[in-house]
Backbone as CSV, one residue per row, in Angstrom:
resi,resn,N_x,N_y,N_z,CA_x,CA_y,CA_z,C_x,C_y,C_z
1,MET,15.799,-8.997,-18.078,15.923,-10.141,-17.201,17.314,-10.128,-16.549
2,ALA,17.361,-10.343,-15.273,18.621,-10.320,-14.534,19.445,-11.564,-14.837
3,THR,20.759,-11.375,-14.872,21.668,-12.490,-15.114,21.810,-13.310,-13.839
4,ARG,21.812,-14.619,-13.992,21.948,-15.508,-12.834,23.391,-15.980,-12.704
5,ALA,23.832,-16.120,-11.476,25.177,-16.624,-11.219,25.223,-18.109,-11.556
6,PHE,26.290,-18.538,-12.233,26.402,-19.962,-12.542,27.358,-20.675,-11.604
7,GLY,27.884,-19.968,-10.629,28.745,-20.606,-9.646,28.862,-19.776,-8.385
8,GLN,28.961,-20.442,-7.263,29.168,-19.771,-5.992,30.358,-20.428,-5.297
9,ARG,31.273,-19.612,-4.810,32.481,-20.118,-4.158,32.760,-19.319,-2.897
10,GLN,33.753,-19.765,-2.153,34.220,-19.068,-0.958,35.713,-18.827,-1.119
11,VAL,36.161,-17.604,-0.908,37.580,-17.277,-0.906,37.988,-17.150,0.549
12,LYS,38.963,-17.966,0.962,39.385,-17.962,2.360,40.730,-17.260,2.495
13,LEU,40.775,-16.249,3.343,41.995,-15.519,3.653,42.185,-15.585,5.163
14,ALA,43.106,-16.423,5.573,43.374,-16.635,6.997,42.089,-17.063,7.706
15,LEU,41.555,-16.248,8.596,40.352,-16.604,9.334,39.081,-16.032,8.712
16,ILE,39.213,-15.329,7.599,38.067,-14.688,6.950,37.671,-15.479,5.713
17,SER,36.379,-15.689,5.531,35.858,-16.372,4.363,34.912,-15.421,3.635
18,ILE,35.211,-15.137,2.348,34.431,-14.178,1.572,33.639,-14.921,0.507
19,PRO,32.297,-14.810,0.520,31.508,-15.471,-0.511,31.564,-14.695,-1.832
20,ILE,31.701,-15.408,-2.955,31.690,-14.777,-4.274,30.741,-15.542,-5.176
21,GLU,30.216,-14.850,-6.172,29.359,-15.469,-7.172,29.986,-15.241,-8.540
22,ILE,29.916,-16.239,-9.410,30.522,-16.156,-10.737,29.415,-15.965,-11.761
23,TYR,29.531,-14.898,-12.562,28.552,-14.575,-13.585,29.166,-14.719,-14.971
24,PRO,28.364,-15.070,-15.973,28.882,-15.120,-17.339,29.144,-13.709,-17.856
25,ALA,30.046,-13.596,-18.842,30.345,-12.298,-19.436,29.124,-11.799,-20.196
26,ALA,28.954,-10.479,-20.240,27.811,-9.901,-20.940,27.901,-10.187,-22.438
27,LYS,29.111,-10.050,-23.008,29.346,-10.361,-24.416,30.465,-11.399,-24.448
28,PRO,30.266,-12.530,-25.110,31.239,-13.614,-25.056,32.658,-13.234,-25.494
29,ARG,32.813,-12.442,-26.514,34.148,-12.123,-27.016,34.470,-10.634,-26.900
30,ALA,33.866,-9.976,-25.955,34.103,-8.545,-25.774,35.510,-8.314,-25.229
31,ALA,36.190,-7.322,-25.768,37.531,-6.978,-25.309,37.429,-6.132,-24.041
32,VAL,38.211,-6.476,-23.055,38.225,-5.727,-21.805,39.428,-4.800,-21.836
33,THR,39.211,-3.525,-21.604,40.313,-2.567,-21.578,40.280,-1.793,-20.268
34,PHE,41.450,-1.463,-19.782,41.579,-0.674,-18.569,42.357,0.581,-18.955
35,ARG,41.643,1.644,-19.228,42.276,2.885,-19.655,41.812,4.019,-18.768
36,HIS,42.697,4.999,-18.613,42.326,6.206,-17.884,41.717,7.184,-18.873
37,ILE,40.617,7.816,-18.482,39.920,8.765,-19.334,40.023,10.164,-18.712
38,HIS,40.357,11.159,-19.536,40.390,12.548,-19.084,38.955,13.035,-19.016
39,GLU,38.442,13.291,-17.802,37.016,13.586,-17.613,36.490,14.769,-18.428
40,PRO,37.179,15.917,-18.435,36.606,17.050,-19.174,36.449,16.801,-20.677
41,THR,37.399,16.099,-21.292,37.340,15.892,-22.741,36.810,14.523,-23.139
42,GLY,36.913,13.533,-22.233,36.477,12.175,-22.554,37.489,11.415,-23.397
43,LYS,38.701,11.945,-23.554,39.740,11.295,-24.362,40.599,10.383,-23.497
44,ILE,41.246,9.403,-24.133,42.106,8.444,-23.445,43.431,9.110,-23.073
45,VAL,43.878,8.892,-21.835,45.164,9.405,-21.375,46.246,8.470,-21.890
46,GLN,47.250,9.013,-22.575,48.340,8.200,-23.114,49.616,8.498,-22.340
47,TYR,50.441,7.474,-22.189,51.693,7.607,-21.466,52.843,7.369,-22.424
48,GLU,53.965,8.048,-22.200,55.122,7.817,-23.050,56.272,7.271,-22.210
49,LYS,57.127,6.491,-22.841,58.297,5.921,-22.170,59.357,7.012,-22.060
50,VAL,59.814,7.280,-20.829,60.744,8.361,-20.585,61.898,7.856,-19.718
51,VAL,63.120,8.281,-20.055,64.304,7.980,-19.253,64.657,9.254,-18.503
52,SER,64.818,9.148,-17.171,65.123,10.354,-16.399,66.469,10.930,-16.843
53,GLY,66.495,12.223,-17.080,67.703,12.903,-17.523,67.936,12.845,-19.018
54,VAL,67.188,11.986,-19.737,67.370,11.857,-21.188,66.138,12.359,-21.923
55,GLY,64.963,11.931,-21.468,63.720,12.335,-22.111,63.007,11.146,-22.733
56,PRO,62.061,11.403,-23.665,61.306,10.322,-24.296,62.197,9.381,-25.119
57,VAL,61.856,8.096,-25.120,62.619,7.091,-25.856,61.672,6.392,-26.827
58,ASP,62.099,6.246,-28.102,61.262,5.545,-29.085,61.494,4.043,-28.989
59,ARG,60.742,3.265,-29.778,60.841,1.801,-29.720,62.239,1.296,-30.050
60,ASP,62.942,1.970,-30.956,64.277,1.510,-31.349,65.296,1.684,-30.227
61,GLY,65.053,2.594,-29.315,66.001,2.862,-28.243,65.800,2.009,-27.016
62,ARG,64.856,1.061,-27.063,64.586,0.214,-25.905,65.050,-1.206,-26.168
63,ALA,65.471,-1.888,-25.105,65.856,-3.297,-25.186,65.279,-4.013,-23.978
64,LYS,64.917,-5.253,-24.163,64.394,-6.036,-23.033,65.554,-6.523,-22.190
65,SER,65.290,-6.640,-20.895,66.327,-7.165,-20.010,66.145,-8.669,-19.912
66,GLY,67.162,-9.407,-20.275,67.112,-10.860,-20.240,67.751,-11.393,-18.983
67,PRO,67.813,-12.723,-18.850,68.403,-13.323,-17.650,69.863,-12.928,-17.450
68,GLU,70.607,-12.757,-18.560,72.026,-12.405,-18.414,72.189,-10.992,-17.866
69,LYS,71.266,-10.086,-18.201,71.351,-8.728,-17.680,70.891,-8.681,-16.231
70,LYS,69.922,-9.497,-15.870,69.438,-9.531,-14.496,70.473,-10.156,-13.575
71,ALA,71.235,-11.133,-14.077,72.252,-11.793,-13.255,73.334,-10.800,-12.851
72,ALA,73.680,-9.886,-13.743,74.702,-8.894,-13.431,74.210,-7.911,-12.375
73,ALA,72.921,-7.689,-12.314,72.368,-6.731,-11.364,72.153,-7.350,-9.978
74,ARG,72.167,-8.682,-9.879,71.948,-9.340,-8.589,73.139,-9.131,-7.665
75,PRO,72.881,-8.979,-6.364,74.011,-8.850,-5.433,74.763,-10.177,-5.327
76,LYS,76.053,-10.075,-5.136,76.884,-11.267,-5.020,76.695,-11.878,-3.636
77,THR,76.578,-13.201,-3.585,76.458,-13.871,-2.292,77.858,-14.216,-1.786
78,ALA,78.016,-14.142,-0.490,79.318,-14.405,0.111,79.589,-15.905,0.183
79,THR,80.850,-16.282,0.029,81.237,-17.681,0.201,81.302,-17.981,1.704
80,LYS,81.445,-19.266,2.050,81.518,-19.645,3.466,82.717,-18.999,4.141
81,LYS,83.824,-18.890,3.430,85.043,-18.317,3.976,84.821,-16.816,4.264
82,GLU,84.191,-16.117,3.325,83.912,-14.689,3.510,82.915,-14.472,4.647
83,ALA,81.926,-15.343,4.736,80.923,-15.231,5.795,81.527,-15.465,7.160
84,SER,82.475,-16.406,7.264,83.089,-16.687,8.567,83.915,-15.508,9.050
85,ARG,84.513,-14.757,8.105,85.268,-13.566,8.492,84.338,-12.473,9.030
86,CYS,83.153,-12.391,8.528,82.182,-11.363,8.970,81.641,-11.678,10.362
87,ARG,81.504,-12.951,10.686,80.913,-13.343,11.981,81.850,-13.127,13.148
88,SER,83.135,-13.021,12.909,84.108,-12.939,14.006,84.266,-11.526,14.558
89,VAL,83.263,-10.704,14.417,83.344,-9.331,14.897,83.064,-9.270,16.366
């Protein structure tokens, strides 16, 4: 027996309207995975964390970048005084 849509909606993008239908999941608690499969062998393709010029890095060698590390990487904004000097060219 075919599954019936339990909802119909329209997705609007600018002047285009795309109709969509919402269907229930085939299995209520099924895990969804998005993995690449090597076709000849049927095995899962695995990726490793690598630093250019250094090589593979294990879990102990990695650190998350927090707000304080991101702030240092942001470009500095010019003050009004610095900006006025740039405009007088």
